[in-house]
GUNU-441262 format. One line per field, with one value per residue: residue number from 0; residue in three letters; x, y, z of N, C-alpha, C in turn. Coordinates in steps of 0.2 Angstrom, whole numbers. Each point is the difference from the previous one (the first is absolute). Layout:
BEGIN
pos	(NUM, ...) $
code	(Ala, ...) $
n_c1	(X, ...) $
n_c2	(Y, ...) $
n_c3	(Z, ...) $
ca_c1	(X, ...) $
ca_c2	(Y, ...) $
ca_c3	(Z, ...) $
c_c1	(X, ...) $
c_c2	(Y, ...) $
c_c3	(Z, ...) $
This chain:
BEGIN
pos	(0, 1, 2, 3, 4, 5, 6, 7, 8, 9, 10, 11, 12, 13, 14, 15, 16, 17, 18, 19, 20, 21, 22, 23, 24, 25, 26, 27, 28, 29, 30, 31, 32, 33, 34, 35, 36, 37, 38, 39, 40, 41, 42, 43, 44, 45, 46, 47, 48, 49, 50, 51, 52, 53, 54, 55, 56, 57, 58, 59, 60, 61, 62, 63, 64, 65, 66, 67, 68, 69, 70, 71, 72, 73, 74, 75, 76, 77, 78, 79, 80, 81, 82, 83, 84, 85, 86, 87, 88, 89, 90, 91, 92, 93, 94, 95, 96, 97, 98, 99, 100, 101, 102, 103, 104, 105, 106, 107, 108, 109, 110, 111, 112, 113, 114, 115, 116, 117, 118, 119, 120, 121, 122, 123, 124, 125, 126, 127, 128, 129, 130, 131, 132, 133, 134, 135, 136, 137, 138, 139, 140, 141, 142, 143, 144, 145, 146, 147, 148, 149, 150, 151, 152, 153, 154, 155, 156, 157, 158, 159, 160, 161, 162, 163, 164, 165, 166, 167, 168, 169, 170, 171) $
code	(Unk, Unk, Unk, Unk, Unk, Unk, Unk, Unk, Unk, Unk, Unk, Unk, Unk, Unk, Unk, Unk, Unk, Unk, Unk, Unk, Unk, Unk, Unk, Unk, Unk, Unk, Unk, Unk, Unk, Unk, Unk, Unk, Unk, Unk, Unk, Unk, Unk, Unk, Unk, Unk, Unk, Unk, Unk, Unk, Unk, Unk, Unk, Unk, Unk, Unk, Unk, Unk, Unk, Unk, Unk, Unk, Unk, Unk, Unk, Unk, Unk, Unk, Unk, Unk, Unk, Unk, Unk, Unk, Unk, Unk, Unk, Unk, Unk, Unk, Unk, Unk, Unk, Unk, Unk, Unk, Unk, Unk, Unk, Unk, Unk, Unk, Unk, Unk, Unk, Unk, Unk, Unk, Unk, Unk, Unk, Unk, Unk, Unk, Unk, Unk, Unk, Unk, Unk, Unk, Unk, Unk, Unk, Unk, Unk, Unk, Unk, Unk, Unk, Unk, Unk, Unk, Unk, Unk, Unk, Unk, Unk, Unk, Unk, Unk, Unk, Unk, Unk, Unk, Unk, Unk, Unk, Unk, Unk, Unk, Unk, Unk, Unk, Unk, Unk, Unk, Unk, Unk, Unk, Unk, Unk, Unk, Unk, Unk, Unk, Unk, Unk, Unk, Unk, Unk, Unk, Unk, Unk, Unk, Unk, Unk, Unk, Unk, Unk, Unk, Unk, Unk, Unk, Unk, Unk, Unk, Unk, Unk) $
n_c1	(430, 2, -5, 5, -1, 2, 4, 5, 1, -1, 2, -1, -4, 4, -2, -4, -3, 4, 0, -5, -3, 2, -2, -5, -1, 2, -3, -2, 0, 5, -2, -6, 0, 4, -5, -3, -3, -3, 0, 0, -6, 0, -4, -6, 1, 6, -3, -4, 6, 3, -5, 0, 6, -1, -4, 5, 4, 3, 6, -4, 2, -5, 5, -5, 0, -1, -6, 5, -4, 3, 2, 4, -1, 5, -3, 5, -2, 6, 0, 1, 5, 5, 0, -4, 5, -5, 1, 1, -4, 2, -4, 2, -6, 5, -6, -1, 6, 3, -6, 3, -2, 6, 2, -5, 1, 7, -1, -4, 4, 5, -4, -2, 6, 2, -6, 2, 5, 2, 6, 2, 2, 2, 5, 1, 5, 0, 6, -2, -4, 4, -3, 1, 7, -1, -4, 4, 5, -4, -1, 6, 1, 4, 6, 0, 0, 5, -2, 2, -4, -5, 3, -1, -7, 3, 3, 6, -2, 5, -3, 2, -3, -4, 1, -6, -1, -6, 0, -5, 5, 3, -6, -2) $
n_c2	(1483, -5, 1, 1, -5, 4, -2, 5, -2, 5, -4, 6, 0, 4, 6, 3, -1, -5, 5, 3, -5, -2, 6, 1, -7, 1, 3, 4, -5, 5, -2, 0, 5, 1, -4, 4, -2, 3, 6, 3, -1, 5, -3, 1, 4, 0, 0, 5, 2, -1, 3, 4, 0, 1, 5, 2, -2, -6, 0, 4, -1, 3, 1, -3, 3, -6, 3, 0, 3, 4, 1, -5, -3, -3, -5, -1, -2, 1, -6, -3, -4, -1, -3, 5, 2, 1, 7, 0, 6, 3, 4, 2, 4, 5, 3, -3, 2, -6, -1, -3, 6, 2, -3, 3, 6, 0, -3, 4, 5, -3, -2, 6, 2, -3, 2, 6, -4, 5, -2, 6, 3, 6, 3, 7, 2, 6, 0, 7, -5, -2, 4, 3, -2, 2, 5, 0, -1, 5, 2, -2, 6, -2, 2, 3, 7, 3, 6, 3, 6, 4, 4, 5, 0, 0, -4, 2, 2, -4, -5, -3, -6, -3, -6, -2, -6, -2, -6, -1, -4, 6, 2, 4) $
n_c3	(525, 4, 4, 3, 4, 5, 5, -3, -6, -4, -5, -2, -6, -3, 2, -5, 6, -1, -5, 3, 1, -6, -2, 4, -3, -7, -5, 4, 4, 1, 6, -3, -3, 5, 1, -3, -6, 4, -2, 6, 0, -4, -5, 2, -5, 3, 5, -3, -3, 6, 3, -5, 2, 6, -2, -4, 5, -2, 3, 4, 6, 2, 4, 3, 5, 2, -2, -5, -4, 4, -6, 2, -5, -3, -3, -5, -6, 1, -2, -6, 2, -4, 5, 1, 3, 4, 0, 6, 1, 5, 3, 6, 3, 1, 3, -5, -1, -1, -3, -5, -1, -2, 5, 4, -3, 1, 6, 1, -2, 3, 5, -1, -1, 5, 3, -3, 2, 3, -3, -1, 5, -3, 4, 0, 3, 1, -1, 0, -2, 4, 3, -6, 0, 6, -3, -5, 4, 4, -6, 2, -2, -5, 3, -5, 1, -1, -1, -5, 3, -3, 4, -4, -1, -6, 3, 0, 6, 1, 2, 6, -3, 5, -4, 1, 1, -2, 0, -5, -2, 1, -2, 4) $
ca_c1	(5, -4, 2, 3, -1, 5, -2, 0, 0, -4, 3, -6, 2, 0, -6, 2, 0, 6, 6, 2, 2, 6, 5, 1, 2, 7, 3, 4, 5, 7, 2, -2, 2, 7, 1, -4, 3, -3, 2, -6, -5, 0, -7, -6, 0, 4, -3, -5, 3, 2, -7, -2, 4, -3, -7, 1, 4, -4, 0, 3, -4, 1, 0, -4, -1, -7, -3, 2, 1, 5, 6, 6, 6, -1, 4, -2, 4, 4, 2, 1, 6, 0, -2, -7, 0, -2, 4, -5, 3, -4, 1, -4, 2, 5, -2, -2, 5, 2, -6, -2, -5, 2, 1, -6, -2, 4, -2, -7, 1, 4, -5, -5, 4, 0, -6, -1, 4, 7, 4, 5, -1, 6, -1, 7, 1, 6, 5, 0, -6, 0, -7, -5, 2, -2, -7, 0, 2, -5, -5, 2, 4, 7, 4, 3, 5, 0, 0, 0, -5, 0, -3, -6, -2, 2, 7, 6, 3, -1, 0, 0, -6, 1, -6, -2, -5, -4, -3, -7, 0, 3, -4, -3) $
ca_c2	(0, -1, 3, -5, 1, -4, 1, 7, 4, -1, 2, 2, 4, 7, 3, 7, 5, -1, 4, 4, -5, -2, 5, 1, -5, -2, 2, 7, -2, -2, -6, -5, 1, -2, -7, -1, 2, 7, 5, 2, 4, 7, 2, -5, -1, -6, -6, -2, -3, -7, -4, -3, -6, -5, -2, -4, -6, -6, -2, 5, 0, 5, -3, 4, -3, -2, 5, 7, -1, 5, -4, 1, -3, -2, -5, -2, -4, 6, -3, -7, 0, -3, -7, 0, 0, 7, 3, 3, 6, 2, 6, 1, 6, -1, -2, -8, -4, -5, -3, -6, 1, -1, -7, -3, 2, -4, -7, 0, 1, -6, -5, 2, -1, -8, -2, 2, -4, 2, -6, 3, 7, 4, 7, 2, 6, 4, -4, 4, -1, -7, -1, -3, -7, -4, -1, -5, -6, -3, -3, -6, 2, -2, 5, -3, 3, 7, 3, 8, 2, 7, 2, 3, 0, 6, 2, -3, -2, -7, -3, -7, -3, -7, -3, -6, -4, -6, -5, -2, -6, 2, 5, -2) $
ca_c3	(6, 6, 6, 5, 7, 5, 7, 2, -6, -6, -6, -5, -5, 1, -2, -2, 5, 5, 0, 6, 5, -2, 1, 7, 4, -2, -6, 2, 5, -2, 4, -4, -7, 0, -2, -6, -6, -2, 5, 3, -4, 2, 0, -1, -7, -1, 3, -4, -6, 3, 1, -7, -2, 5, -3, -7, 1, 0, 7, 4, 6, 5, 7, 5, 7, 1, 4, -2, -7, -2, -2, 4, -4, -7, -2, -6, -5, -3, -7, -1, -4, -7, 1, 3, 8, 2, 5, 5, 3, 5, 4, 6, 3, 5, 7, 0, -1, 5, 3, -3, -5, -7, -1, -1, -6, -5, 0, -3, -7, -2, -1, -6, -7, -1, -1, -7, -4, 0, 3, 3, 1, 3, 2, 1, 4, 0, 5, 6, 4, 2, 3, -6, -1, 6, -2, -5, 4, 4, -5, -3, -6, 1, -4, -6, -4, 0, -6, 0, -4, 1, 6, -1, -7, -4, 3, -3, 6, 1, 6, 0, 3, 1, -2, 4, -3, 3, -5, 3, 3, 7, 4, 7) $
c_c1	(-5, 2, 3, -1, 5, -3, -2, -2, -6, 4, -5, 3, 0, -6, 2, 1, 6, 6, 2, 3, 7, 5, 2, 3, 7, 3, 4, 6, 7, 2, -2, 3, 8, 1, -4, 3, -3, 2, -6, -4, 0, -7, -5, 0, 5, -3, -6, 2, 2, -6, -2, 4, -3, -7, 1, 3, -5, -1, 3, -6, 1, 0, -4, -1, -8, -4, 1, 1, 6, 7, 6, 6, -3, 4, -2, 5, 3, 2, 0, 6, 0, -2, -6, 0, -2, 4, -5, 4, -5, 2, -5, 2, 4, -2, -2, 6, 2, -6, -2, -5, 2, 1, -7, -3, 3, -2, -7, 1, 3, -5, -5, 3, 1, -6, -2, 4, 7, 4, 6, -1, 7, -2, 7, 0, 7, 5, 0, -7, -1, -7, -5, 2, -2, -8, 0, 2, -5, -6, 3, 5, 7, 4, 3, 6, 0, 0, 0, -5, 0, -4, -7, -2, 2, 7, 5, 4, -1, 1, 0, -6, 1, -7, -2, -6, -3, -3, -6, 1, 4, -3, -3, -7) $
c_c2	(-1, 5, -5, 2, -4, 2, 7, 4, -2, 3, 0, 3, 8, 3, 7, 5, -1, 4, 4, -5, -2, 6, 1, -5, -3, 3, 6, -2, -2, -6, -6, 0, -2, -7, -2, 3, 7, 5, 2, 5, 7, 3, -6, -2, -6, -6, -2, -4, -7, -4, -2, -6, -6, -3, -4, -6, -6, -2, 6, 1, 6, -4, 4, -4, -2, 5, 7, -1, 4, -4, 3, -2, -3, -7, -2, -4, 6, -2, -7, -1, -4, -8, 0, 0, 7, 2, 4, 6, 2, 6, 1, 6, -1, -2, -7, -4, -4, -2, -6, 1, -2, -8, -4, 1, -4, -7, -1, 0, -6, -5, 1, -1, -8, -3, 1, -4, 2, -5, 3, 8, 3, 6, 2, 6, 3, -4, 4, 0, -8, -2, -3, -7, -4, -2, -6, -6, -3, -3, -6, 1, -1, 5, -4, 4, 8, 3, 7, 2, 8, 1, 3, 0, 7, 2, -4, -4, -8, -2, -8, -2, -7, -3, -6, -3, -5, -4, -3, -7, 0, 5, -3, -3) $
c_c3	(6, 6, 5, 7, 4, 7, 2, -6, -5, -6, -5, -6, 2, -3, -2, 5, 5, 0, 6, 6, -2, 1, 8, 4, -2, -6, 2, 4, -2, 3, -4, -7, -1, -2, -6, -6, -2, 6, 4, -4, 4, 0, -1, -7, -2, 3, -4, -6, 2, 1, -7, -2, 4, -3, -6, 1, 1, 8, 4, 5, 5, 7, 5, 6, 1, 4, -2, -8, -4, -2, 5, -4, -7, -1, -7, -4, -4, -7, 0, -4, -6, 1, 4, 7, 2, 6, 4, 3, 6, 4, 5, 3, 6, 7, 1, -1, 6, 5, -3, -6, -7, 0, -1, -7, -6, 0, -4, -8, -3, -1, -5, -6, -1, -2, -7, -5, -1, 4, 4, 1, 3, 3, 2, 5, 0, 5, 7, 3, 2, 3, -5, -1, 5, -1, -5, 3, 4, -4, -4, -6, 2, -5, -6, -4, 2, -8, 0, -5, 1, 7, 0, -7, -3, 3, -3, 6, 1, 7, 0, 4, 1, -2, 4, -5, 4, -5, 4, 4, 7, 4, 6, -2) $
């Protein structure tokens, strides 16, 4: 997995010592977790287990601001569907929302995955988080469908999500 560079960001592989920054910057935060498939972490041990998933993943980047190596978010390939289309997921610490950071990170990852040969990419967001949909639209992704999924991992509660996609021949 390549380290990716943008104007303001460095997207790098996670490291074993990143759990404290992850915990203090976003995994404990209820404002962030309400839009994620996991509950806010109550302990650093929960974040250490999450970090291990990031370390084991093929494509999972720590989002850092240039000049500061501390992770402020995460962007990753959360899965690949039955026809080989990767789905991206992302999270960013609350104080950095609405600053264009996630749009910058998502554009970089879309470009990277297309350069690796993927022809189409998907992402989704909870319907009650339209700001995430705006990030996808700013990156050239187009709305394709709504779907029902489990709201949180290990939960029976269902929620509605909106899916977006972008094709390599339509990317920027």
